[in-house]
N, CA and C of each residue as an Amber inpcrd file, in Angstrom:
protein
   531
   0.8420000  -1.1860000   0.0000000   0.0000000   0.0000000   0.0000000
   0.8830000   1.2430000   0.0000000   0.2940000   2.3430000  -0.4690000
   1.0640000   3.5820000  -0.5870000   0.1760000   4.7750000  -0.2780000
   0.8030000   5.8180000   0.2220000   0.1000000   7.0860000   0.4040000
   0.2790000   7.8760000  -0.8840000  -0.8440000   8.2410000  -1.4810000
  -0.8470000   8.9100000  -2.7770000  -0.8190000  10.4260000  -2.6060000
  -0.3220000  11.1210000  -3.6140000  -0.2840000  12.5830000  -3.5740000
  -1.6860000  13.1390000  -3.8090000  -2.1050000  14.0470000  -2.9470000
  -3.4230000  14.6660000  -3.0590000  -3.3100000  15.9360000  -3.8960000
  -4.1610000  16.0410000  -4.9080000  -4.2190000  17.2570000  -5.7230000
  -4.8140000  18.3800000  -4.8680000  -4.2360000  19.5570000  -4.9690000
  -4.6630000  20.6880000  -4.1430000  -5.1210000  21.8290000  -5.0430000
  -6.2420000  22.4490000  -4.6530000  -6.7790000  23.6150000  -5.3530000
  -5.6940000  24.6770000  -5.4450000  -5.4710000  25.2890000  -6.5940000
  -6.2990000  25.3720000  -7.7920000  -5.9030000  24.4230000  -8.9290000
  -5.3810000  23.2580000  -8.6310000  -5.0010000  22.3110000  -9.6830000
  -6.1850000  22.1000000 -10.6250000  -6.0320000  22.3700000 -11.9280000
  -7.1620000  22.2780000 -12.8640000  -7.7170000  20.8610000 -13.0250000
  -6.9300000  19.8500000 -12.6750000  -7.4230000  18.4690000 -12.7860000
  -8.5900000  18.2060000 -11.8390000  -8.6990000  18.9910000 -10.7550000
  -9.8090000  18.8140000  -9.8170000 -11.1610000  19.1450000 -10.4430000
 -11.1550000  19.7980000 -11.6070000 -12.3950000  20.1500000 -12.3130000
 -12.8190000  19.0680000 -13.3060000 -12.0170000  18.0280000 -13.4450000
 -12.3010000  16.9770000 -14.4150000 -13.4270000  16.0610000 -13.9240000
 -14.3370000  15.7040000 -14.8130000 -15.4300000  14.7830000 -14.5100000
 -14.9080000  13.3490000 -14.6420000 -15.2840000  12.5060000 -13.6860000
 -14.8010000  11.1210000 -13.6600000 -15.7070000  10.1860000 -14.4590000
 -15.1100000   9.0920000 -14.9230000 -15.8400000   8.0970000 -15.7080000
 -16.2370000   6.9130000 -14.8060000 -17.2860000   6.1980000 -15.1820000
 -17.6990000   5.0370000 -14.3870000 -16.6340000   3.9420000 -14.3800000
 -16.5870000   3.2150000 -13.2830000 -15.7280000   2.0380000 -13.1770000
 -16.4380000   0.8910000 -13.8800000 -15.7080000   0.2010000 -14.7370000
 -16.2890000  -0.9290000 -15.4610000 -15.5970000  -2.2470000 -15.1300000
 -14.3580000  -2.1660000 -14.6770000 -13.5810000  -3.3760000 -14.4190000
 -13.3270000  -3.4960000 -12.9100000 -13.8470000  -4.5490000 -12.2980000
 -13.7050000  -4.8030000 -10.8670000 -12.7090000  -5.9440000 -10.6810000
 -11.4520000  -5.5800000 -10.4770000 -10.3940000  -6.5840000 -10.4050000
  -9.4290000  -6.2470000  -9.2690000  -8.3550000  -7.0220000  -9.1670000
  -7.3730000  -6.8030000  -8.1060000  -6.7060000  -5.4380000  -8.2250000
  -6.5020000  -4.9690000  -9.4430000  -5.9020000  -3.6480000  -9.6440000
  -6.7780000  -2.5610000  -9.0090000  -8.0860000  -2.6660000  -9.1900000
  -9.0160000  -1.7150000  -8.5760000  -8.9400000  -1.8130000  -7.0600000
  -8.9700000  -3.0130000  -6.5210000  -8.9390000  -3.1940000  -5.0700000
  -7.6110000  -2.7240000  -4.4740000  -6.5140000  -2.8860000  -5.1960000
  -5.2210000  -2.3670000  -4.7210000  -5.2410000  -0.8400000  -4.6850000
  -5.8240000  -0.2320000  -5.7090000  -5.9470000   1.2280000  -5.7160000
  -6.8080000   1.6870000  -4.5330000  -7.9050000   0.9960000  -4.2760000
  -8.7830000   1.3610000  -3.1560000  -8.0250000   1.2780000  -1.8310000
  -7.1700000   0.2700000  -1.6690000  -6.3520000   0.1640000  -0.4500000
  -5.4160000   1.3620000  -0.3210000  -4.8120000   1.7850000  -1.4300000
  -3.9380000   2.9700000  -1.4070000  -4.7430000   4.2320000  -1.1060000
  -5.9350000   4.3330000  -1.6830000  -6.7930000   5.4910000  -1.4360000
  -7.1890000   5.5500000   0.0390000  -7.5050000   4.3990000   0.6030000
  -7.8400000   4.2990000   2.0350000  -6.6640000   4.7560000   2.9010000
  -5.4750000   4.2620000   2.5820000  -4.2990000   4.6400000   3.3610000
  -4.0450000   6.1430000   3.2540000  -4.2660000   6.7120000   2.0960000
  -4.0930000   8.1550000   1.8920000  -5.0840000   8.9360000   2.7440000
  -6.3380000   8.4980000   2.7810000  -7.3470000   9.1700000   3.6050000
  -6.9610000   9.0990000   5.0720000  -6.5540000   7.9410000   5.5390000
  -6.1980000   7.7580000   6.9610000  -4.9640000   8.5680000   7.3510000
  -4.0730000   8.8230000   6.3960000  -2.8510000   9.5870000   6.6870000
  -3.1280000  11.0780000   6.8110000  -4.2800000  11.5220000   6.3150000
  -4.6270000  12.9480000   6.3510000  -5.0830000  13.3840000   7.7300000
  -5.2770000  14.6790000   7.8780000  -5.6650000  15.2400000   9.1750000
  -7.1710000  15.1120000   9.4460000  -7.5930000  13.9650000   9.9710000
  -8.9690000  13.7960000  10.4120000  -9.9920000  13.6780000   9.3120000
  -9.5770000  13.2960000   8.1090000 -10.5220000  13.1760000   7.0090000
 -11.4910000  12.0210000   7.2110000 -12.7300000  12.2100000   6.7670000
 -13.7380000  11.1540000   6.8510000 -14.0940000  10.6340000   5.4640000
 -13.4490000  11.1660000   4.4360000 -13.7390000  10.7170000   3.0940000
 -12.6810000  11.1590000   2.1080000 -12.6660000  10.4710000   0.9860000
 -11.7510000  10.8140000  -0.0940000 -12.3500000  10.2730000  -1.3910000
 -12.0670000  10.9400000  -2.4760000 -12.5380000  10.5060000  -3.7920000
 -11.3410000  10.2980000  -4.7050000 -11.4630000   9.3480000  -5.6080000
 -10.3650000   9.0110000  -6.5160000  -9.8140000  10.2170000  -7.2800000
 -10.6420000  11.1620000  -7.7430000 -10.0820000  12.3060000  -8.4730000
  -9.1190000  13.1580000  -7.6310000  -9.2480000  13.0930000  -6.3190000
  -8.3530000  13.8790000  -5.4650000  -6.9140000  13.3980000  -5.5400000
  -6.7110000  12.1810000  -6.0410000  -5.3530000  11.6540000  -6.2060000
  -5.0300000  11.4300000  -7.6820000  -5.8150000  12.0620000  -8.5520000
  -5.5110000  12.0290000  -9.9770000  -6.0140000  10.8190000 -10.7350000
  -6.9110000  10.0600000 -10.1510000  -7.5220000   8.9250000 -10.8630000
  -8.9880000   9.2820000 -11.0920000  -9.3690000   9.4590000 -12.3270000
 -10.6670000  10.0390000 -12.6560000 -11.7040000   8.9680000 -12.9600000
 -11.9480000   8.1620000 -11.9260000 -12.9810000   7.1340000 -11.9370000
 -13.9070000   7.4040000 -10.7580000 -15.1350000   6.8950000 -10.8520000
 -16.1900000   7.1910000  -9.8840000 -16.0580000   6.2830000  -8.6550000
 -15.0960000   6.6320000  -7.7880000 -14.7970000   5.8630000  -6.5780000
 -14.6960000   6.8300000  -5.4070000 -15.4220000   6.5410000  -4.3210000
 -15.2760000   7.3260000  -3.0890000 -15.2160000   6.3790000  -1.8980000
 -14.5390000   6.8440000  -0.8710000 -14.5030000   6.1410000   0.4080000
 -15.0190000   7.1310000   1.4500000 -15.9230000   6.6550000   2.3050000
 -16.4410000   7.4760000   3.3940000 -16.4940000   6.6170000   4.6470000
 -16.0110000   7.1830000   5.7560000 -16.0840000   6.5010000   7.0530000
 -16.2240000   7.5600000   8.1360000 -17.4400000   7.7430000   8.6150000
 -17.6920000   8.7460000   9.6560000 -17.8440000   8.0840000  11.0310000
 -17.4390000   6.8220000  11.1450000 -17.6270000   6.0740000  12.3900000
 -16.8340000   6.6480000  13.5640000 -15.8460000   7.4800000  13.2890000
 -15.0720000   8.0880000  14.3820000 -15.8180000   9.2330000  15.0550000
 -16.8930000   9.6840000  14.4520000 -17.6950000  10.7680000  15.0220000
 -18.7410000  10.1550000  15.9540000 -18.6970000  10.4980000  17.2310000
 -19.6120000   9.8580000  18.1840000 -21.0670000  10.2800000  17.9850000
 -21.9380000   9.3490000  18.2820000 -23.3770000   9.5970000  18.3560000
 -24.0340000  10.0530000  17.0640000 -23.5170000   9.6180000  15.9330000
 -24.2040000   9.9350000  14.6730000 -24.5220000   8.6270000  13.9550000
 -25.6690000   8.5730000  13.2870000 -25.9880000   7.3530000  12.5360000
 -25.0350000   7.1890000  11.3510000 -24.5920000   5.9630000  11.1240000
 -23.6750000   5.7230000   9.9980000 -23.6830000   4.2500000   9.6170000
 -23.1020000   3.9710000   8.4620000 -22.9860000   2.6040000   7.9480000
 -21.5670000   2.0620000   8.0720000 -20.7190000   2.7330000   8.8330000
 -19.3400000   2.2910000   8.9790000 -18.5050000   2.6830000   7.7690000
 -17.5100000   1.8860000   7.4980000 -16.5890000   2.1270000   6.3880000
 -17.2660000   1.7670000   5.0710000 -17.3330000   2.7450000   4.1460000
 -18.0060000   2.5240000   2.8690000 -17.0680000   2.7700000   1.6990000
 -17.0030000   1.8280000   0.7970000 -16.3730000   2.0140000  -0.5010000
 -17.5260000   2.0580000  -1.4920000 -17.6990000   3.2160000  -2.1360000
 -18.8260000   3.4240000  -3.0420000 -18.2930000   3.6460000  -4.4530000
 -18.6650000   2.7660000  -5.3400000 -18.2210000   2.8500000  -6.7260000
 -19.4480000   3.1330000  -7.6000000 -19.2880000   4.0850000  -8.4850000
 -20.3760000   4.5310000  -9.3630000 -21.6230000   4.9430000  -8.5640000
 -21.4430000   5.7340000  -7.4930000 -22.5960000   6.1030000  -6.6600000
 -23.5330000   7.0830000  -7.3600000 -24.8360000   6.9340000  -7.0610000
 -25.8720000   7.8080000  -7.6050000 -26.8980000   8.0640000  -6.5040000
 -27.2250000   9.3350000  -6.2600000 -28.3100000   9.6600000  -5.3360000
 -29.6140000   9.4290000  -6.0850000 -30.4650000   8.5500000  -5.5470000
 -31.7210000   8.2170000  -6.2230000 -32.9300000   8.8510000  -5.5350000
 -32.7230000   9.3840000  -4.3480000 -33.8020000  10.0710000  -3.6440000
 -33.1620000  10.9780000  -2.6060000 -33.8050000  12.1190000  -2.3390000
 -33.2640000  13.0350000  -1.3320000 -34.3940000  13.8090000  -0.6800000
 -34.1000000  14.3280000   0.5200000 -35.1000000  15.0830000   1.2580000
 -34.3950000  16.0370000   2.2170000 -35.0510000  17.1710000   2.4870000
 -34.5320000  18.1350000   3.4450000 -33.3480000  18.9050000   2.9030000
 -32.9970000  19.9470000   3.6200000 -31.8640000  20.8000000   3.2330000
 -31.2540000  21.3630000   4.4960000 -29.9390000  21.3290000   4.5690000
 -29.2650000  21.8110000   5.7620000 -27.9310000  22.4360000   5.3720000
 -27.5960000  23.5430000   6.0160000 -26.3070000  24.1910000   5.8060000
 -25.3570000  23.7200000   6.8990000 -24.1310000  23.3880000   6.5160000
 -23.1250000  22.9490000   7.4810000 -21.7360000  23.3140000   6.9970000
 -20.7850000  23.2710000   7.9160000 -19.3890000  23.6140000   7.6210000
 -18.6760000  22.4020000   7.0590000 -17.9090000  22.6060000   5.9900000
 -17.1430000  21.5300000   5.3670000 -15.7030000  21.9560000   5.1450000
 -14.8260000  20.9760000   5.1580000 -13.4350000  21.1550000   4.7870000
 -13.0870000  20.0810000   3.7760000 -11.8600000  20.1440000   3.2480000
 -11.4950000  19.2110000   2.1830000  -9.9820000  19.0230000   2.1430000
  -9.5510000  17.7950000   1.9130000  -8.1230000  17.5170000   1.7790000
  -7.5180000  18.2760000   0.6000000  -8.3270000  18.5690000  -0.4130000
  -7.8320000  19.2840000  -1.5920000  -7.9050000  20.8050000  -1.4420000
  -8.4990000  21.2770000  -0.3660000  -8.5530000  22.7120000  -0.0460000
  -8.1420000  22.8260000   1.4210000  -6.8640000  22.5660000   1.7140000
  -6.4460000  22.3600000   3.0960000  -6.5000000  23.5950000   3.9990000
  -6.5210000  24.7750000   3.4640000  -6.4290000  25.9680000   4.3020000
  -7.7540000  26.6600000   4.5830000  -8.8710000  26.0860000   4.1040000
 -10.1660000  26.7430000   4.2610000 -11.2630000  25.7580000   4.6230000
 -12.3140000  26.2780000   5.2380000 -13.5750000  25.5710000   5.4220000
 -14.6700000  26.4970000   4.9190000 -15.8490000  25.9540000   4.7180000
 -16.9260000  26.8030000   4.2200000 -18.2990000  26.2640000   4.5420000
 -19.2900000  27.1530000   4.5320000 -20.6790000  26.7810000   4.7600000
 -21.3170000  26.3660000   3.4360000 -21.8350000  25.1400000   3.4240000
 -22.3830000  24.5460000   2.2070000 -23.7550000  23.9440000   2.5140000
 -24.7060000  24.1300000   1.6060000 -26.0110000  23.4970000   1.7260000
 -25.9990000  22.1240000   1.0800000 -26.5770000  21.1480000   1.7660000
 -26.6570000  19.7650000   1.2540000 -28.0160000  19.1780000   1.6120000
 -28.4050000  18.1290000   0.8660000 -29.5930000  17.3790000   1.2430000
 -29.3390000  16.7310000   2.5890000 -30.3570000  16.7310000   3.4320000
 -30.2280000  16.1910000   4.7800000 -30.3310000  14.6660000   4.8160000
 -31.1390000  14.1030000   3.9260000 -31.3070000  12.6540000   3.8390000
 -31.1830000  12.2450000   2.3820000 -30.4950000  11.1390000   2.1580000
 -30.3630000  10.6340000   0.7880000 -30.5540000   9.1270000   0.7540000
 -30.9840000   8.6630000  -0.3890000 -30.9830000   7.2290000  -0.7020000
 -30.0180000   7.0990000  -1.8660000 -29.0900000   6.1760000  -1.7400000
 -27.9640000   6.0970000  -2.6530000 -27.8270000   4.6800000  -3.1930000
 -27.5900000   4.5620000  -4.4910000 -27.2260000   3.2580000  -5.0540000
 -25.7680000   3.3330000  -5.4920000 -25.0800000   2.2320000  -5.3580000
 -23.6610000   2.1730000  -5.7220000 -23.2820000   0.7110000  -5.9170000
 -22.0070000   0.5050000  -6.2000000 -21.4380000  -0.8340000  -6.2510000
 -20.3070000  -0.8910000  -5.2480000 -20.0310000  -2.0890000  -4.7490000
 -18.8800000  -2.2550000  -3.8720000 -17.6600000  -2.6060000  -4.7160000
 -16.5450000  -2.8940000  -4.0680000 -15.2990000  -3.1140000  -4.8070000
 -15.2730000  -4.4230000  -5.6020000 -16.3050000  -5.2570000  -5.4590000
 -16.4160000  -6.4780000  -6.2500000 -17.4750000  -6.3400000  -7.3400000
 -18.1390000  -5.1620000  -7.4030000 -19.1520000  -4.9170000  -8.4130000
 -20.5690000  -5.2260000  -7.9710000 -20.7370000  -5.6430000  -6.7120000
 -22.0680000  -5.9420000  -6.1940000 -22.8550000  -4.6500000  -5.9820000
 -24.1290000  -4.6690000  -6.3730000 -24.9980000  -3.5060000  -6.1900000
 -25.4010000  -3.3910000  -4.7250000 -25.4970000  -2.1580000  -4.2430000
 -25.9490000  -1.9090000  -2.8800000 -26.7260000  -0.5940000  -2.8340000
 -27.5780000  -0.4830000  -1.8420000 -28.3850000   0.7200000  -1.6390000
 -28.2730000   1.1070000  -0.1690000 -28.1070000   2.4020000   0.0830000
 -28.0000000   2.9090000   1.4480000 -28.9490000   4.0770000   1.6400000
 -29.5130000   4.1530000   2.8200000 -30.2560000   5.3380000   3.2270000
 -29.4100000   6.0230000   4.2870000 -29.1370000   7.3070000   4.0650000
 -28.2290000   8.0460000   4.9320000 -28.8670000   9.3480000   5.3610000
 -28.3830000   9.8460000   6.4990000 -28.8680000  11.1270000   6.9830000
 -27.7390000  11.8840000   7.6550000 -27.9720000  13.1700000   7.8630000
 -27.0640000  14.0010000   8.6330000 -25.6510000  14.0470000   8.0850000
 -24.6810000  13.9090000   8.9990000 -23.2720000  14.0750000   8.6570000
 -22.8010000  13.0590000   7.6190000 -23.2650000  11.8140000   7.7360000
 -22.8500000  10.8070000   6.7570000 -23.3570000  11.1730000   5.3590000
 -24.6050000  11.6130000   5.2620000 -25.1550000  12.0360000   3.9700000
 -24.3620000  13.2110000   3.4110000 -24.0010000  14.1620000   4.2750000
 -23.2060000  15.3240000   3.8540000 -21.8510000  14.8740000   3.3260000
 -21.1840000  13.9830000   4.0530000 -19.8490000  13.5190000   3.6480000
 -19.9020000  12.8120000   2.2970000 -20.9080000  11.9800000   2.0870000
 -21.0330000  11.2620000   0.8170000 -21.2780000  12.2460000  -0.3300000
 -22.1600000  13.2200000  -0.1140000 -22.4290000  14.2100000  -1.1700000
 -21.1740000  15.0220000  -1.4930000 -20.4100000  15.3680000  -0.4580000
 -19.1610000  16.1050000  -0.6610000 -18.2170000  15.3070000  -1.5480000
 -18.0370000  14.0240000  -1.2300000 -17.1170000  13.1930000  -2.0160000
 -17.6460000  12.9600000  -3.4230000 -18.9530000  12.7920000  -3.5600000
 -19.5300000  12.5960000  -4.8930000 -19.3470000  13.8360000  -5.7630000
 -19.3270000  15.0190000  -5.1670000 -19.0670000  16.2340000  -5.9450000
 -17.7270000  16.1490000  -6.6610000 -16.7220000  15.5610000  -6.0110000
 -15.4070000  15.4200000  -6.6500000 -15.5130000  14.6420000  -7.9670000
 -16.4440000  13.7030000  -8.0330000 -16.6140000  12.9010000  -9.2390000
 -17.1440000  13.7320000 -10.3960000 -17.7660000  14.8620000 -10.0750000
 -18.3080000  15.7830000 -11.0750000 -17.3800000  16.9780000 -11.3180000
 -16.2070000  16.9510000 -10.7060000 -15.2800000  18.0650000 -10.8710000
 -15.6590000  19.2860000 -10.0400000 -16.3520000  19.0520000  -8.9370000
 -16.7740000  20.1500000  -8.0590000 -16.0730000  20.0660000  -6.7160000
 -15.7940000  21.2280000  -6.1460000 -15.2640000  21.3360000  -4.7880000
 -16.3040000  22.0310000  -3.9230000 -16.1530000  21.9550000  -2.6000000
 -17.1070000  22.6510000  -1.7440000 -17.0960000  24.1500000  -2.0320000
 -15.9990000  24.6580000  -2.5620000 -15.9050000  26.0800000  -2.9290000
 -16.9610000  26.4500000  -3.9720000 -17.3340000  25.4880000  -4.8150000
 -18.3410000  25.7160000  -5.8520000 -19.7590000  25.7350000  -5.2890000
 -19.9290000  25.3110000  -4.0460000 -21.2580000  25.1900000  -3.4470000
 -21.4340000  26.0660000  -2.2050000 -20.5640000  27.0230000  -1.9950000
 -20.6960000  27.8880000  -0.8250000 -22.0680000  28.5460000  -0.8000000
 -22.6320000  28.6830000   0.3890000 -23.9450000  29.3010000   0.5540000
 -23.9320000  30.7240000   0.0180000 -22.8430000  31.4280000   0.2710000
 -22.6890000  32.7810000  -0.2880000 -21.2090000  33.0130000  -0.5660000
 -20.9380000  33.8340000  -1.5290000 -19.5360000  34.1270000  -1.8720000
 -18.8820000  35.0160000  -0.8170000 -19.7010000  35.7010000  -0.0450000
 -19.1910000  36.5340000   1.0440000 -19.6840000  35.9740000   2.3640000
 -18.8000000  35.7510000   3.2710000 -19.1940000  35.3230000   4.6020000
 -19.3490000  33.8300000   4.8030000 -19.0640000  33.0060000   3.7990000
 -19.2160000  31.5560000   3.9510000 -17.9030000  30.7950000   3.8240000
 -16.8010000  31.4880000   3.6150000 -15.4950000  30.8520000   3.4950000
 -14.6240000  31.3240000   4.6460000 -13.9620000  30.3730000   5.3140000
 -13.2070000  30.6880000   6.5180000 -11.7990000  30.1180000   6.4300000
 -10.8260000  30.9320000   6.7890000  -9.4340000  30.4790000   6.8690000
  -9.3440000  29.4770000   8.0140000  -8.7700000  28.3290000   7.7400000
  -8.6200000  27.2970000   8.7660000  -7.5840000  27.7480000   9.7910000
  -7.8630000  27.4890000  11.0460000  -6.9100000  27.8190000  12.1040000
  -5.7440000  26.8510000  12.0370000  -4.5620000  27.3770000  12.2530000
  -3.3680000  26.5380000  12.2790000  -2.9380000  26.4310000  13.7270000
  -2.8650000  25.2150000  14.2130000  -2.5040000  25.0010000  15.6020000
  -1.0210000  24.6780000  15.7120000  -0.3680000  25.3560000  16.6170000
   1.0500000  25.0770000  16.8580000   1.1430000  23.9360000  17.8640000
   2.1630000  23.0900000  17.7250000   2.3110000  21.9950000  18.6860000
   2.5860000  22.5470000  20.0780000   2.0950000  21.8250000  21.0640000
   2.3220000  22.2360000  22.4550000   3.8000000  22.1330000  22.7870000
   4.2640000  23.0180000  23.6400000   5.6510000  22.9790000  24.0810000
   5.7630000  21.9470000  25.1940000   6.6730000  20.9990000  24.9900000
   6.9120000  19.9750000  26.0100000   8.3980000  19.9430000  26.3050000
   8.7500000  19.2420000  27.3400000  10.1690000  19.1320000  27.6870000
  10.9750000  18.4800000  26.5740000  10.3390000  17.6230000  25.7970000
  11.0810000  16.8950000  24.7670000  11.3900000  17.7400000  23.5460000
  10.6290000  18.8600000  23.3250000  10.9280000  19.6590000  22.1560000
  11.4120000  21.0590000  22.4840000  11.8290000  21.2750000  23.7310000
  12.3950000  22.5580000  24.1310000  13.9090000  22.4160000  24.1680000
  14.5870000  23.3490000  23.5080000  16.0440000  23.3230000  23.5050000
  16.5600000  23.6660000  24.8780000  17.5310000  22.9200000  25.3500000
  18.1080000  23.1850000  26.6710000  19.4320000  23.9120000  26.5050000
  19.6940000  24.8330000  27.4520000  20.9610000  25.6000000  27.4290000
  22.1330000  24.7620000  27.8510000
């Protein structure tokens, strides 16, 4: 497995629309393992899409299970995902591995019904709500060449510079005289 390079805005490749996956083989599953490792290596990411690492196929991984007290389906590999039903609307703050220095307020459907395939090509359907639904929609936008920047609630007042935290000073990283 390998940690892949993440494309960062304003890289023009992030605007590219992805094609459906047609071949479900070991090569695909190896790529998914690398994509998973890349997501886990990032700072608290709950999802990643193949276009973020320069592979323009309709593949996303979402895992919001680390967030306490929210409904979720655990670790999801979604290939060729399509929202087939949606309801409600909610504005929430989003960040992105491809836009590392900003977060923004984005409107998303609150509940979705989604069809997709797993990494072996099996069809599956999920009903999602809240944060998990938001995360899946965010990752699916990457498949269409969209970033959360394209969906800001307003061009003024909805984009925020991410805070940069300095490491705490400890005895182990303080220079001694």
